[in-house]
C-alpha positions in Angstrom: 59.0 65.9 -4.9 57.2 67.1 -1.8 55.0 64.0 -1.9 58.1 61.8 -1.6 59.2 63.8 1.4 55.9 63.2 3.1 56.2 59.5 2.3 59.7 59.4 3.8 58.5 61.2 7.0 55.6 58.7 7.4 58.0 55.8 7.1 60.4 57.4 9.6 57.6 58.1 12.0 56.4 54.5 11.7 59.9 53.2 12.4 60.2 55.5 15.5 56.9 54.2 16.8 58.1 50.6 16.4 61.3 51.5 18.3 59.3 53.2 21.0 57.0 50.2 21.4 60.0 47.9 21.7 61.4 50.1 24.4 58.1 50.0 26.3 58.0 46.2 26.0 61.5 45.9 27.4 60.5 48.1 30.4 57.4 46.0 30.9 59.4 42.7 30.8 61.9 44.1 33.3 59.1 45.1 35.6 57.5 41.7 35.3 60.8 40.0 36.0 61.4 42.0 39.1 57.9 41.2 40.3 58.5 37.5 39.5 61.7 37.5 41.5 59.7 38.5 44.6 56.6 36.4 43.9 54.4 39.4 43.2 53.0 38.6 39.8 49.6 37.6 38.4 48.7 35.5 35.3 47.0 38.5 33.7 50.3 40.4 33.5 52.0 37.6 31.7 49.1 37.3 29.2 49.4 41.1 28.6 53.1 40.7 27.9 52.4 37.8 25.5 49.9 39.8 23.6 52.2 42.9 23.5 54.9 40.7 22.0 52.6 39.2 19.4 51.7 42.7 18.3 55.3 43.7 18.1 56.1 40.6 16.0 53.3 41.6 13.5 54.3 45.2 13.4 58.0 44.4 12.9 57.2 42.3 9.9 55.3 45.1 8.2 56.8 46.3 4.9 56.9 50.1 4.9 56.6 50.3 1.1 52.8 50.0 1.6 52.5 53.1 3.8 52.5 55.9 1.2 49.5 54.6 -0.8 47.9 52.5 2.0 48.0 49.4 -0.2 48.6 45.7 0.5 51.1 45.1 -2.3 53.8 44.0 0.1 51.8 43.0 3.1 48.7 40.9 3.9 47.2 43.5 6.2 46.6 47.2 5.6 48.4 50.1 7.2 45.1 51.1 8.9 45.1 47.7 10.7 48.7 48.3 11.7 47.8 51.7 13.1 45.1 50.0 15.2 47.7 47.6 16.5 49.9 50.5 17.4 47.1 52.2 19.3 46.2 49.1 21.3 
């Protein structure tokens, strides 16, 4: 039974990280839009936002049933690769 509790905690932690990343993304977009409004943007910032969004799309599609055993039964990429995306 304790193992199941650890699994649940890992999944909850993952979900919180995704939510945190989505909040960060929204703040970055708002900041970019404010800069865009005043003509104070650069192309690199837009490319960073695009890459951040791509990462979020991949992470949001991840099926958390693979987290406890770090398998790829429900996903095409491993949880270790997802962690790398979260850290980037």
